[in-house]
C-alpha positions as CSV (number, residue, x, y, z in Angstrom):
1,S,26.9,8.6,-63.7
2,L,24.7,9.8,-66.6
3,L,27.9,10.9,-68.3
4,A,29.4,7.5,-67.7
5,L,26.5,5.8,-69.4
6,Q,26.8,8.2,-72.4
7,L,30.5,7.6,-72.7
8,K,30.4,3.9,-72.3
9,P,30.2,2.9,-76.0
10,L,32.9,5.4,-76.9
11,M,35.2,4.1,-74.1
12,K,34.7,0.5,-75.2
13,R,36.0,1.2,-78.6
14,C,38.7,3.6,-77.6
15,C,40.4,2.1,-74.5
16,P,39.0,-1.0,-72.8
17,W,40.9,-0.4,-69.6
18,L,39.3,3.0,-69.3
19,H,35.9,1.3,-69.7
20,L,36.7,-1.0,-66.7
21,F,37.8,2.0,-64.6
22,V,34.6,4.0,-65.4
23,L,32.5,0.8,-64.8
24,S,34.2,0.3,-61.5
25,E,33.6,3.9,-60.5
26,F,30.0,3.6,-61.6
27,M,29.5,0.5,-59.5
28,Q,31.1,2.2,-56.5
29,E,28.9,5.2,-56.9
30,F,25.9,3.0,-57.4
31,Q,26.7,0.9,-54.3
32,S,27.4,4.1,-52.3
33,K,24.0,5.5,-53.4
34,L,22.3,2.2,-52.3
35,L,24.0,2.2,-49.0
36,Q,23.2,5.8,-48.4
37,D,19.5,5.2,-49.3
38,E,19.4,2.2,-47.0
39,W,21.1,4.1,-44.2
40,E,18.6,7.0,-44.6
41,K,15.7,4.6,-44.5
42,H,17.1,3.0,-41.4
43,Q,17.6,6.4,-39.8
44,K,14.1,7.5,-40.7
45,Y,12.7,4.2,-39.2
46,V,14.7,4.7,-36.0
47,I,13.7,8.3,-35.6
48,A,10.0,7.5,-36.3
49,K,10.1,4.6,-33.8
50,G,11.7,6.9,-31.2
51,N,9.2,9.7,-31.8
52,K,6.4,7.2,-31.5
53,R,7.8,5.8,-28.2
54,R,8.2,9.4,-26.8
55,L,4.7,10.3,-27.9
56,E,3.3,7.2,-26.2
57,E,5.3,7.9,-23.0
58,F,4.0,11.5,-23.1
59,Q,0.4,10.3,-23.5
60,T,0.8,7.8,-20.7
61,K,2.2,10.4,-18.4
62,E,-0.6,12.8,-19.3
63,Y,-3.2,10.0,-18.7
64,I,-1.7,9.2,-15.3
65,V,-1.6,12.9,-14.3
66,Q,-5.2,13.3,-15.4
67,K,-6.3,10.3,-13.3
68,L,-4.4,11.5,-10.3
69,N,-6.0,14.9,-10.6
70,E,-9.4,13.2,-10.9
71,F,-8.9,11.1,-7.8
72,R,-7.1,13.7,-5.6
73,P,-10.3,15.5,-4.4
74,Q,-12.0,12.2,-3.6
75,N,-8.9,11.0,-1.8
76,D,-8.6,14.2,0.1
77,L,-12.2,14.0,1.2
78,Q,-11.8,10.3,2.3
79,Q,-8.6,11.2,4.2
80,S,-10.3,14.1,5.9
81,Q,-13.2,11.8,6.9
82,L,-10.8,9.2,8.2
83,D,-8.9,11.7,10.2
84,Q,-12.1,13.1,11.7
85,R,-13.3,9.6,12.6
86,I,-9.9,8.8,14.2
87,D,-10.1,12.0,16.3
88,E,-13.6,11.1,17.4
89,L,-12.6,7.6,18.4
90,R,-9.5,8.9,20.2
91,A,-11.7,11.4,22.1
92,K,-14.2,8.7,22.9
93,F,-11.5,6.3,24.1
94,S,-10.0,9.0,26.3
95,D,-13.4,9.7,27.8
96,I,-14.1,6.1,28.4
97,T,-10.7,5.5,29.9
98,T,-11.0,8.5,32.2
99,A,-14.5,7.4,33.3
100,S,-13.4,3.8,33.8
101,K,-10.4,4.9,36.0
102,F,-12.8,7.1,38.0
103,D,-15.3,4.3,38.4
104,A,-12.7,1.8,39.3
105,A,-11.2,4.1,41.9
106,R,-14.7,4.7,43.4
107,L,-15.5,0.9,43.4
108,H,-12.2,0.1,45.0
109,E,-12.8,2.7,47.7
110,R,-16.3,1.4,48.4
111,M,-15.1,-2.2,48.5
112,T,-12.2,-1.6,50.8
113,S,-14.1,0.7,53.2
114,Q,-15.1,-0.8,56.5
115,K,-18.8,0.2,56.2
116,I,-19.6,-2.5,53.7
117,F,-18.0,-5.3,55.6
118,A,-19.6,-4.4,58.8
119,G,-23.1,-5.3,57.7
120,E,-24.9,-7.8,55.6
121,T,-22.5,-8.3,52.6
122,P,-20.2,-11.2,53.4
123,C,-17.6,-12.3,50.8
124,L,-18.3,-9.2,48.6
125,I,-14.7,-9.0,47.2
126,D,-14.7,-12.7,46.4
127,R,-18.1,-12.6,44.7
128,T,-17.0,-9.5,42.7
129,N,-13.8,-11.2,41.6
130,V,-15.7,-14.3,40.4
131,T,-18.3,-12.1,38.6
132,L,-15.6,-10.0,36.9
133,C,-13.7,-13.1,35.8
134,L,-16.7,-14.8,34.4
135,S,-17.9,-11.7,32.6
136,E,-14.5,-11.1,31.1
137,N,-14.5,-14.6,29.7
138,H,-18.2,-14.4,28.7
139,G,-19.0,-17.5,30.8
140,K,-16.7,-19.6,28.6
141,E,-13.4,-20.9,30.0
142,S,-14.5,-20.9,33.6
143,N,-11.4,-22.8,34.5
144,K,-9.5,-19.5,34.3
145,C,-11.7,-18.4,37.3
146,N,-11.0,-21.5,39.5
147,D,-8.9,-19.6,42.0
148,F,-11.6,-17.0,42.5
149,I,-14.3,-19.6,42.8
150,T,-12.2,-21.5,45.4
151,A,-11.7,-18.3,47.4
152,L,-15.5,-17.6,47.3
153,E,-16.2,-21.2,48.5
154,N,-13.8,-20.8,51.3
155,C,-15.2,-17.5,52.3
156,A,-18.8,-18.9,52.2
157,Q,-17.7,-21.8,54.4
158,R,-16.1,-19.5,56.9
159,T,-19.1,-17.2,57.0
160,I,-21.5,-20.2,57.5
161,V,-19.3,-21.7,60.2
162,T,-18.9,-18.3,62.0
163,K,-22.7,-17.6,62.0
164,H,-23.6,-21.0,63.3
C-alpha cells in the first residue's frame, strides 16, 4: 500500500485505467484491514468477557465452597445434638409406654378383682371412667363424658336402693 501511494502520481500520468485498478486494490486492502481490525477487537472483547465470566464463576464457586466448609462443623454438631436428643426422647417415650402398660394392666387387674367390689367401694369402675374422661378433657367438654356420668348415676341409684 505504501508502494501504491508512491506510484500514484506516476500512474495517473501514464495510464489512467491502471490508476483505477491500483486505487481499487488499495481500497480493498484498506477495507480488509479495517474489517480485520474490527474483527480482532470484537474477538478480544468476546474473549475478555468470557474470561471475566469464568473468573466470576470460579470466585463464586470458591466462595460457596468456603462457606460450606465454614458451616459444616457447626451443622455436624447441631445434627449430632439433634440425633442425641431424638434418641433420648425415644428412650423416654419407650420407658413411659412400658410403665403405662404395666400400670394399666395392674389397675385393670385390681379393678376387676372381686376383693374390691366385695367391700366398701361401690361404683368404682363408673367413678373411674368419669374421672378419666373428665381428666382427659381437662374438665372442658364434659358432654363427651355424658354416657359415663349417666352410668355412674344409675349405679349410685341402684346402690342407694339396694342398701335401703
